[in-house]
Biotite code that builds the C-alpha atoms (Angstrom):
import biotite.structure as struc

atoms = struc.array([
    struc.Atom([185.820, 67.324, 92.413], chain_id="A", res_id=1, res_name="MET", atom_name="CA", element="C"),
    struc.Atom([186.291, 69.648, 88.874], chain_id="A", res_id=2, res_name="LYS", atom_name="CA", element="C"),
    struc.Atom([183.370, 67.597, 87.837], chain_id="A", res_id=3, res_name="GLU", atom_name="CA", element="C"),
    struc.Atom([181.447, 68.024, 90.789], chain_id="A", res_id=4, res_name="VAL", atom_name="CA", element="C"),
    struc.Atom([181.314, 71.704, 90.685], chain_id="A", res_id=5, res_name="LEU", atom_name="CA", element="C"),
    struc.Atom([180.604, 71.558, 86.655], chain_id="A", res_id=6, res_name="GLU", atom_name="CA", element="C"),
    struc.Atom([177.666, 69.587, 87.520], chain_id="A", res_id=7, res_name="VAL", atom_name="CA", element="C"),
    struc.Atom([176.542, 72.154, 90.392], chain_id="A", res_id=8, res_name="ILE", atom_name="CA", element="C"),
    struc.Atom([177.143, 75.146, 88.422], chain_id="A", res_id=9, res_name="ALA", atom_name="CA", element="C"),
    struc.Atom([175.381, 74.340, 85.036], chain_id="A", res_id=10, res_name="LYS", atom_name="CA", element="C"),
    struc.Atom([172.520, 73.046, 87.084], chain_id="A", res_id=11, res_name="SER", atom_name="CA", element="C"),
    struc.Atom([172.056, 76.982, 88.786], chain_id="A", res_id=12, res_name="LEU", atom_name="CA", element="C"),
    struc.Atom([172.753, 78.595, 85.880], chain_id="A", res_id=13, res_name="VAL", atom_name="CA", element="C"),
    struc.Atom([170.689, 79.870, 82.860], chain_id="A", res_id=14, res_name="ASP", atom_name="CA", element="C"),
    struc.Atom([173.599, 79.852, 80.382], chain_id="A", res_id=15, res_name="ASN", atom_name="CA", element="C"),
    struc.Atom([175.274, 76.471, 81.092], chain_id="A", res_id=16, res_name="PRO", atom_name="CA", element="C"),
    struc.Atom([177.639, 76.668, 78.278], chain_id="A", res_id=17, res_name="ASP", atom_name="CA", element="C"),
    struc.Atom([179.296, 79.437, 79.617], chain_id="A", res_id=18, res_name="GLN", atom_name="CA", element="C"),
    struc.Atom([180.408, 77.661, 82.950], chain_id="A", res_id=19, res_name="VAL", atom_name="CA", element="C"),
    struc.Atom([183.994, 77.377, 82.254], chain_id="A", res_id=20, res_name="ASP", atom_name="CA", element="C"),
    struc.Atom([186.242, 75.899, 85.109], chain_id="A", res_id=21, res_name="ILE", atom_name="CA", element="C"),
    struc.Atom([190.113, 76.217, 85.605], chain_id="A", res_id=22, res_name="ARG", atom_name="CA", element="C"),
    struc.Atom([191.653, 73.868, 88.129], chain_id="A", res_id=23, res_name="GLU", atom_name="CA", element="C"),
    struc.Atom([194.791, 75.510, 89.366], chain_id="A", res_id=24, res_name="VAL", atom_name="CA", element="C"),
    struc.Atom([197.278, 73.667, 91.314], chain_id="A", res_id=25, res_name="SER", atom_name="CA", element="C"),
    struc.Atom([198.927, 75.308, 94.410], chain_id="A", res_id=26, res_name="GLY", atom_name="CA", element="C"),
    struc.Atom([201.128, 74.418, 97.756], chain_id="A", res_id=27, res_name="GLU", atom_name="CA", element="C"),
    struc.Atom([200.911, 71.855, 100.146], chain_id="A", res_id=28, res_name="ASP", atom_name="CA", element="C"),
    struc.Atom([198.246, 69.807, 97.451], chain_id="A", res_id=29, res_name="GLN", atom_name="CA", element="C"),
    struc.Atom([195.777, 72.635, 97.848], chain_id="A", res_id=30, res_name="THR", atom_name="CA", element="C"),
    struc.Atom([193.424, 72.852, 94.359], chain_id="A", res_id=31, res_name="VAL", atom_name="CA", element="C"),
    struc.Atom([191.749, 75.891, 93.218], chain_id="A", res_id=32, res_name="THR", atom_name="CA", element="C"),
    struc.Atom([189.226, 75.687, 91.133], chain_id="A", res_id=33, res_name="LEU", atom_name="CA", element="C"),
    struc.Atom([188.213, 79.041, 89.104], chain_id="A", res_id=34, res_name="GLU", atom_name="CA", element="C"),
    struc.Atom([184.704, 79.192, 88.210], chain_id="A", res_id=35, res_name="LEU", atom_name="CA", element="C"),
    struc.Atom([183.588, 81.152, 85.570], chain_id="A", res_id=36, res_name="ARG", atom_name="CA", element="C"),
    struc.Atom([179.945, 81.952, 84.730], chain_id="A", res_id=37, res_name="VAL", atom_name="CA", element="C"),
    struc.Atom([178.115, 84.605, 82.410], chain_id="A", res_id=38, res_name="ALA", atom_name="CA", element="C"),
    struc.Atom([177.699, 87.927, 84.118], chain_id="A", res_id=39, res_name="GLU", atom_name="CA", element="C"),
    struc.Atom([174.277, 87.381, 84.363], chain_id="A", res_id=40, res_name="SER", atom_name="CA", element="C"),
    struc.Atom([174.461, 84.149, 86.272], chain_id="A", res_id=41, res_name="ASP", atom_name="CA", element="C"),
    struc.Atom([176.665, 85.418, 89.420], chain_id="A", res_id=42, res_name="MET", atom_name="CA", element="C"),
    struc.Atom([173.853, 86.248, 91.335], chain_id="A", res_id=43, res_name="GLY", atom_name="CA", element="C"),
    struc.Atom([172.531, 82.543, 90.799], chain_id="A", res_id=44, res_name="LYS", atom_name="CA", element="C"),
    struc.Atom([175.810, 80.806, 91.526], chain_id="A", res_id=45, res_name="VAL", atom_name="CA", element="C"),
    struc.Atom([176.675, 83.362, 94.707], chain_id="A", res_id=46, res_name="ILE", atom_name="CA", element="C"),
    struc.Atom([173.003, 83.484, 96.270], chain_id="A", res_id=47, res_name="GLY", atom_name="CA", element="C"),
    struc.Atom([171.688, 85.694, 98.835], chain_id="A", res_id=48, res_name="LYS", atom_name="CA", element="C"),
    struc.Atom([174.295, 86.588, 101.276], chain_id="A", res_id=49, res_name="GLN", atom_name="CA", element="C"),
    struc.Atom([176.454, 84.200, 99.478], chain_id="A", res_id=50, res_name="GLY", atom_name="CA", element="C"),
    struc.Atom([174.616, 81.114, 101.012], chain_id="A", res_id=51, res_name="ARG", atom_name="CA", element="C"),
    struc.Atom([174.743, 79.332, 97.516], chain_id="A", res_id=52, res_name="ILE", atom_name="CA", element="C"),
    struc.Atom([178.420, 79.756, 97.471], chain_id="A", res_id=53, res_name="ALA", atom_name="CA", element="C"),
    struc.Atom([179.148, 78.530, 100.616], chain_id="A", res_id=54, res_name="LYS", atom_name="CA", element="C"),
    struc.Atom([177.578, 75.514, 99.997], chain_id="A", res_id=55, res_name="ALA", atom_name="CA", element="C"),
    struc.Atom([178.957, 74.940, 96.857], chain_id="A", res_id=56, res_name="ILE", atom_name="CA", element="C"),
    struc.Atom([182.565, 75.012, 98.307], chain_id="A", res_id=57, res_name="ARG", atom_name="CA", element="C"),
    struc.Atom([181.088, 72.735, 101.136], chain_id="A", res_id=58, res_name="THR", atom_name="CA", element="C"),
    struc.Atom([180.196, 70.235, 98.919], chain_id="A", res_id=59, res_name="VAL", atom_name="CA", element="C"),
    struc.Atom([183.922, 70.249, 96.946], chain_id="A", res_id=60, res_name="VAL", atom_name="CA", element="C"),
    struc.Atom([185.649, 70.227, 100.185], chain_id="A", res_id=61, res_name="LYS", atom_name="CA", element="C"),
    struc.Atom([183.900, 67.574, 101.024], chain_id="A", res_id=62, res_name="ALA", atom_name="CA", element="C"),
    struc.Atom([184.850, 65.726, 97.858], chain_id="A", res_id=63, res_name="ALA", atom_name="CA", element="C"),
    struc.Atom([188.478, 66.593, 97.745], chain_id="A", res_id=64, res_name="ALA", atom_name="CA", element="C"),
    struc.Atom([188.349, 65.313, 101.533], chain_id="A", res_id=65, res_name="ALA", atom_name="CA", element="C"),
    struc.Atom([187.008, 61.962, 100.247], chain_id="A", res_id=66, res_name="LYS", atom_name="CA", element="C"),
    struc.Atom([190.266, 61.822, 97.838], chain_id="A", res_id=67, res_name="GLU", atom_name="CA", element="C"),
    struc.Atom([192.606, 62.971, 100.518], chain_id="A", res_id=68, res_name="ASN", atom_name="CA", element="C"),
    struc.Atom([192.961, 66.684, 99.412], chain_id="A", res_id=69, res_name="LYS", atom_name="CA", element="C"),
    struc.Atom([192.306, 70.051, 100.037], chain_id="A", res_id=70, res_name="LYS", atom_name="CA", element="C"),
    struc.Atom([190.064, 72.078, 97.874], chain_id="A", res_id=71, res_name="ALA", atom_name="CA", element="C"),
    struc.Atom([188.999, 75.964, 97.343], chain_id="A", res_id=72, res_name="ALA", atom_name="CA", element="C"),
    struc.Atom([186.828, 77.183, 94.915], chain_id="A", res_id=73, res_name="VAL", atom_name="CA", element="C"),
    struc.Atom([187.060, 81.047, 93.486], chain_id="A", res_id=74, res_name="ASP", atom_name="CA", element="C"),
    struc.Atom([184.235, 82.043, 91.824], chain_id="A", res_id=75, res_name="ILE", atom_name="CA", element="C"),
    struc.Atom([185.262, 84.954, 89.194], chain_id="A", res_id=76, res_name="ILE", atom_name="CA", element="C"),
])
């Protein structure tokens, strides 16, 4: 899941070296992935009306479901 998010995020931004993903394990086997990007790249990751962010979350949830886990993405 983390690798999928990293590939997606790095392909969207202008500064791929500033992409940082932290994995935080929560209760009931939910994994939260905290995505940090450069301030200038926030709009590219979020998209108009949050459409890109929603698509990223959908893909990560699908990857997690394949591994019988739950995942959430926080864009910080």
